[in-house]
C-alpha positions as CSV (number, residue, x, y, z in Angstrom):
1,M,1.4,-22.9,-9.2
2,V,3.8,-20.0,-9.3
3,G,6.8,-22.3,-9.5
4,S,9.5,-24.0,-7.5
5,H,13.1,-23.1,-6.5
6,G,15.3,-25.6,-4.8
7,N,13.1,-27.3,-2.2
8,V,10.3,-24.8,-2.1
9,I,7.2,-24.2,-4.1
10,L,5.3,-20.9,-4.1
11,K,1.6,-21.0,-4.9
12,K,-1.6,-19.2,-4.2
13,P,-3.1,-20.2,-0.9
14,E,-5.9,-22.7,-0.9
15,P,-8.6,-23.1,1.7
16,T,-6.7,-26.0,3.3
17,D,-3.7,-23.6,3.9
18,M,-5.7,-21.3,6.1
19,E,-5.3,-23.5,9.1
20,A,-1.5,-23.3,8.9
21,I,-1.5,-19.5,8.4
22,K,-3.8,-19.1,11.4
23,R,-1.5,-21.3,13.5
24,W,1.5,-19.2,12.5
25,Y,-0.3,-16.1,13.5
26,S,-0.9,-17.5,16.9
27,M,2.9,-18.1,17.4
28,T,3.6,-14.5,18.5
29,D,6.6,-15.6,20.6
30,N,8.3,-17.0,17.6
31,L,6.8,-15.1,14.7
32,G,5.5,-11.9,16.2
33,Y,7.6,-9.5,14.2
34,A,7.1,-11.4,10.9
35,T,3.4,-11.1,10.8
36,G,3.5,-7.4,10.3
37,E,0.7,-5.2,11.8
38,K,-2.2,-7.1,10.3
39,D,-4.2,-9.6,12.3
40,F,-5.4,-12.9,10.9
41,S,-8.9,-11.7,10.0
42,E,-7.3,-9.0,7.7
43,I,-5.0,-11.5,6.1
44,A,-8.0,-13.9,5.5
45,E,-9.7,-11.1,3.6
46,I,-6.6,-10.3,1.6
47,I,-6.2,-14.0,0.6
48,Q,-9.8,-14.1,-0.6
49,A,-9.6,-10.9,-2.6
50,P,-10.2,-11.3,-6.3
51,E,-7.4,-11.6,-8.8
52,G,-6.1,-8.4,-10.2
53,S,-5.5,-6.5,-7.0
54,N,-2.0,-5.2,-6.3
55,S,-1.5,-7.8,-3.6
56,L,0.7,-10.9,-4.1
57,V,-0.2,-13.6,-1.6
58,L,1.7,-16.9,-1.6
59,I,2.0,-19.9,0.6
60,I,5.4,-21.5,0.7
61,H,5.5,-25.3,0.5
62,E,8.4,-27.6,0.8
63,H,8.9,-30.4,-1.8
64,N,6.5,-32.8,0.0
65,N,3.7,-30.2,-0.3
66,L,3.8,-29.4,3.4
67,P,3.0,-25.7,4.0
68,I,6.0,-24.1,5.7
69,G,5.6,-20.4,5.3
70,F,3.6,-17.5,3.9
71,T,4.3,-14.2,2.2
72,Y,2.2,-11.1,1.5
73,A,3.4,-8.2,-0.7
74,N,2.0,-5.2,-2.5
75,L,3.0,-4.2,-6.0
76,N,2.8,-0.5,-6.9
77,E,4.0,1.7,-9.7
78,I,5.7,4.8,-8.4
79,A,7.5,7.2,-10.8
80,S,7.7,4.6,-13.6
81,K,9.2,2.1,-11.2
82,T,7.6,-1.0,-9.8
83,I,7.9,-1.4,-6.1
84,L,7.4,-4.8,-4.4
85,W,6.8,-4.1,-0.7
86,I,7.0,-7.4,1.3
87,R,4.6,-6.8,4.1
88,I,4.7,-10.3,5.6
89,F,7.3,-13.0,5.2
90,L,7.3,-15.9,7.7
91,I,8.7,-19.4,7.8
92,D,7.5,-22.0,10.4
93,P,10.0,-22.0,13.2
94,S,10.7,-25.7,12.7
95,F,11.9,-25.0,9.1
96,Q,14.0,-21.9,9.9
97,N,17.8,-21.9,9.4
98,K,17.5,-24.7,6.8
99,G,17.6,-22.6,3.7
100,Y,13.9,-22.6,3.0
101,G,13.5,-18.9,3.7
102,T,16.4,-18.0,1.4
103,A,15.0,-20.3,-1.4
104,A,11.5,-18.8,-1.0
105,I,12.8,-15.2,-1.2
106,R,14.9,-16.0,-4.3
107,K,11.9,-17.6,-5.9
108,L,9.6,-14.7,-5.0
109,L,12.1,-12.2,-6.5
110,D,12.7,-14.3,-9.6
111,Y,8.9,-14.4,-10.1
112,A,8.5,-10.7,-9.7
113,K,11.5,-9.9,-11.9
114,S,10.1,-12.1,-14.7
115,R,6.9,-10.0,-14.7
116,Y,8.4,-6.5,-14.3
117,K,11.4,-4.9,-16.2
118,S,12.7,-2.9,-13.2
119,L,11.9,-3.7,-9.6
120,T,12.7,-2.3,-6.2
121,C,12.0,-4.6,-3.4
122,I,11.4,-3.2,0.1
123,V,10.8,-4.8,3.5
124,S,10.3,-3.2,6.9
125,V,11.8,-5.0,9.9
126,S,11.6,-4.2,13.5
127,E,14.9,-2.9,14.9
128,N,14.4,-5.5,17.7
129,N,14.2,-8.4,15.3
130,V,17.9,-9.2,15.1
131,K,17.3,-12.6,13.3
132,G,15.1,-10.9,10.8
133,L,17.6,-8.1,10.0
134,S,20.3,-10.7,9.6
135,F,18.2,-12.8,7.3
136,W,17.4,-9.8,5.0
137,E,21.0,-8.8,4.8
138,R,22.0,-12.4,3.9
139,V,19.6,-12.3,1.0
140,G,21.0,-9.1,-0.4
141,F,18.9,-6.3,1.2
142,S,20.5,-3.3,2.7
143,A,19.2,-0.4,4.9
144,D,17.5,2.5,3.2
145,H,18.3,5.3,5.6
146,E,16.6,7.9,3.4
147,L,13.2,6.1,3.5
148,E,13.7,5.4,7.2
149,A,14.2,9.1,7.8
150,I,10.9,9.9,5.9
151,L,9.1,7.4,8.1
152,H,10.6,8.8,11.3
153,R,9.4,12.3,10.3
154,E,5.9,10.9,9.9
155,G,6.0,9.4,13.4
156,T,7.1,5.8,12.7
157,S,10.1,4.6,14.8
158,G,11.7,1.4,15.7
159,V,11.6,0.1,12.1
160,S,14.5,-0.6,9.7
161,I,13.6,-0.3,6.0
162,M,15.6,-2.6,3.8
163,K,15.8,-2.4,0.0
164,K,17.1,-4.5,-2.9
165,E,17.1,-3.4,-6.5
166,I,16.5,-6.1,-9.0
């Protein structure tokens, strides 16, 4: 177990968690933006990848051990700086706006910070995802216009890049 923070526990997904993750991936009306660009089969492969990869895959449980969310991130070293890029972060719609997402992000960042001296955390959010943008701002992320400009030059548009230094 990675640990708990408030009313959430972050841990590595178990085979029994796959059903919940697959269900969330089918909720495109509610969670379409949060699942990133990967489909469920790609996520299933990532979850089953051996330890030691640069991926951080965690299931979010509430205190009664009920799976309520999922996160997938990459850790990379760039110019002597560790970058945690949160690729997917989702909370089951029935648990949103109750503090679980905030507690889960705090726990994720505390965990990453305990393992790395210096950390930059990045998340990409669709410009159409008003709730998502608001959430990331509330947990201390701010727009990185320089990185957004680089992505726009490479042909990516409609995405806000948000960053937090820890």
